N, C-alpha and C positions, 0 to 999 in steps of 0.2 A: 415592548408591551402598548395592545393600543391606547389611543386616550380614553381618559375618562367621559363618562358620560353626559352630558351640556345636559343643562335645565330642558331645553327642546327636544331631548334626545325619554329624558325621562316622565314628557309632557308625555308624551305621544304613548311613552312604556300605560302608564295609569289611565289612560286615555280606553283605552287595545284592554287592559285588565278589568276594567270597571265593565266593559263590556259580557265579558265572558263573565263576570261574577253577577254582573243579571242577572244569564238568561241563564245559569248555574241555578241562581233561587228563586227563579219564576220556578222553577221544573221539580227539585230537587228540597224537603222541608229541613235543614238541619241538614249535618253530616259538615258540618266549615270543614271535619277533619280533611274528612276526605279530601272534599272542594282543595282544597292546601298544597296534600299533595302529586294531586292528582296536578294543577296546574303548577308547583315546583319543578315539578317531573318530567314534562312537557316541555317548559323553557330551557331544562339544562340538556331534555334531547336523551330521554333514559325512558324506561320500562317501568310501572309498575307490579306488584303481587299483590290484593287488597282476602284476607284472609277474615270470615266471619260467613253465617249461618244464614241461611236463604231469607231471600225478603226482605232484605235492609236498601235495596233501590242501588246494587252495584249497575244495573244493564240501565237506568235509567239514567248514573251518574253519569256512565262515559255516552250512552245516546246522547246527554245533554250537549258534553265536550261537544264531541265530536259537532255539532249544530253550531257550535259555540263560535265554532271558528273554520264553519263555511266547510268541513273533511266528513270524504268520504269513507262509512261505516259500517263496518264487519263481523256479523260475530257469529266466531267456530263454540258451537257443543261439543265438548270433546267427551267421547264413551271408549271404548274399549277397543270397539274395529274399526278405528277411523286408524285416517292411513297419511304417511308423510302425502302421498300424494291428494292427498284432500282439501289440505293444509296450502301448497305451494302450489298445486296447476300439472296438468299433464298435457301428453302432446295427446291427438285423438286422430282419425281417418277422417275427410271432408272427401266425403263421396262421389261429392258433384265435378272437387277442382281434382279432385285424385289425388292427393297428395298430403300433408303429416298438417294439423297447424294447431298453435300453442292457445290452449285453453288456461288462464289465469288463475289459480288460486281466490281465496278469500281472506285471505293475510294479505291480498296489493293492496290495499286501505289504507289512509289515512289514519287513523284509527280501530286498533283492531280488541274486540273482546276475546278472553281465552274464558272462558267459563269451564270453570271444574278443571282446566288445568293436568290435577295430582287422576281424574282421571282413564286418560288417553297411555298409550304405553311405550316407552322408552324408546322406541325409535323415532316416535311422532312428531315427541317433547321435542326431541333431539334437535326434527328440524324444523321446528317453531324459532325452534334457541336458538339456531344457526343462523335463521333473515332474520332475529331482533339486531345480532352481536355481526351480522354481515350486511344487510340493509341490502340482501340482493337475494334474487333464489333463481334454481340450473334448473332447467329446464328440458333436459332433451340435447343437453351439451352447451345451451345458450344461457347468458345469465344477464338475467330484465331486475331491475335497477328496481326496489318499493319505492312508493310514494313517499316525497317531500312534504313535510314533516311526517313521521312514523312512529308512531305508539303503540304501544303491547299494555295492557292493564287484562293482565291474568286474575281468574279465581281460584281459592279453593274455599272448599267446605271442611271444616274440622269437626265435625258430629259424623260422618262416618265417611269409615274408612273401606268396608265391604266394597271390592272389584277399584279401586287405589289404589296405582303406585308411589310413588316420595320420590321427591324429586330432589335427587342430587347436589348435594353444597354449591359442587362446582356448579349449576345451571341457578340454580338460589341464588347467587353471587351476579352472574346476568343479570340482576331485576336491579334499575338502580335505589328504588324504594321496596319497600314492607310492609302496607299500613296494615292495620287490624282494625276491624271496624265493630262498632255492639246496637244494643239496640237503639233504637231515638229516643226519649226526652219524652214522659206524660207530655206533656207539653207540646213536642213536635210530632205527640204526636197523636193529637186533638187539633193540630193541623193542618196534618197530612188529611182527617179524613173530609173538617170542614172544604179544605180547594177541592176539594173531586164532590162535597155534596153541591154547591156554587157552580162549580165550571169550571174554578178556574185554572187548573189545571190543565187543559185544552184552551185556554186563551189565548188568544197569540200574543207574545213577547211584545214587551215595548220595546227595548234597546235589539241592534241592529247589529247581525253576525260578522264579526269579522271573518276577513279573511285566511285562506291560509298560506299567502307570501304576506301578511301583517305576522303569523308565526314565527315565519322566519327572521321576522326582522327583532322577533321579542328577544327570539334564542340567540341572533348575535349581541341584542344588549345582552342579555343574560352575561354573555361571555365576557362582556367586556366589561364588569364590574369589577371595580377594585379589591386585591386580596393584598394584607400588609403581608408580608413574611414572618409574620414574628407569630404574624394567624396559620399561616402551612408548615409554621412548626410546629405550630398546639397540635393539628392538627395529625402530625405527623407524629407526636406524640400521643397523640389519643390511642391513634391508631396501636402505636408500639406495649402503650401499655396494656390493650386488647388480647395482646400478645403472650402478659409475662415480662413487661418491658419494661422500655417506655421509664421517665425521669424518681418516679416514684411506685417501683415496684408491688404489687399491692400482695400480703403475704398471702401464703395459700389458695392462691389464683389457680394454680394446676390441677388443683384439687375439681375446681366445680366448669374448667374451660381447657376444650381438650384441643380448638383450633379457636383465631384469634382472630379479626378480622385482618382479609387482604389489604395488598396496598388498592386497587377497588374502592373498599371504601372506605383510603384515603380521599380518592377519586372525585365519591359521592359525595363525601363531604360536603367539597369544596364547588366541589358544584350546584348543589343544593341551596347552599349559606347564601353562593351568587342571585341565585332564582331568588331568594326571598328578601333578602334586601330593596330588590331590583320591584316587588311587589308590594316592599314597605317603602317605595316611591327615594333609595339612597342610590348613591352609585360608589358604595364601596361599604364592603362586611363589617359586622359586631360581630363578639363573643358569640349573643344571643342570638342572629345565627344559623352558625354553628351548632347551638347546643339544641335548638326549637325541634327539627325534627330527627335527634338525635334516635330515636327507638328505630325509627321508622327505618332508617339508612341502616343502622347496626341489628334485630334485632334478627337479622336472620344471613348473619356473615357471623355469630357467636356460636361456636359447635359443641355446647356442653355436654358435660362427662358424666355418667350412667348416676354416680354419687346424684350430681346435683339436681339434676334426671327425680332419681329415690330422693329428695328433700324437697325435691318442690319451689329451690332456687328460681328466681324468674330471669327470662336473660333485659329482661326492660332495668331489672336492682344490678346483677351484672355494671350493665354500660354507665347506671349511676352511679357505681362505684367505682368503676374508673374517670367518669368526666370529675369529681369532687376531688380525684386520686394528686389529675395537672391542673397544675397552675393554671391560672388566665391571669394570658397578658393583659 
């Protein structure tokens, strides 16, 4: 096991994370839950799926995060005719040299915004998710590593279903988090108008961005945050309870849940709790870290039955029932 994080390392992490937060808050009003989810996901080395109606600053948030870490940023607008080669890249004929030249696709960036992923075909979704899982693309039989750090923020629009392809559960599970964002408060919305009117939105940010090397340092520090064995057992009990088992099985669970969380859900709970502990300035995880982003971690990993959907049983309510049933160490 890696050594405890030192006070100097915690201070270094605090400084780097504060710089990210200052840049984010200068360009994005409100949406603190989204900032927490994106930052934690970045530290854990995962990918995030964001669901919301249009116009809630998802693209701005992704661009701002990329600029805050000095990373490259590409936005891919998904459409039904988008092909896998449009994302990963292809080989083209160079007339001057008389040979095939590899042209890397937009997925080769530190932060990729995959806008309206459910508008792309299953084949294109699979190509993107393979790149997310393997950290590489294959073009003309040659493997090309994706840059590090590498993070995908995919978005879904829940109100338009025409011309969309539902993401299969197996593909949804590859996202570390699924964040659902709602409309800003009237106070935040007024702040947006005032910043635009005053020119503050386009003004230079006081804090300087961190480097991609700093992000790799933060990821290493996050992995070294201590998780006690009792908390690991707590996570396992939570995941097993979502499957209808666990130390205190919930009565009638099978009526509401068709499929519970996979082991990947337990890994996500641990990795995100480590990232949240680091963001809070601690070198150890507490139970509240495991609970904090429970909805974002589990909402896309618990598959409800048709009866539950018909009765409008919310997945968040089911997650709360699981956490209430499992004793906190």
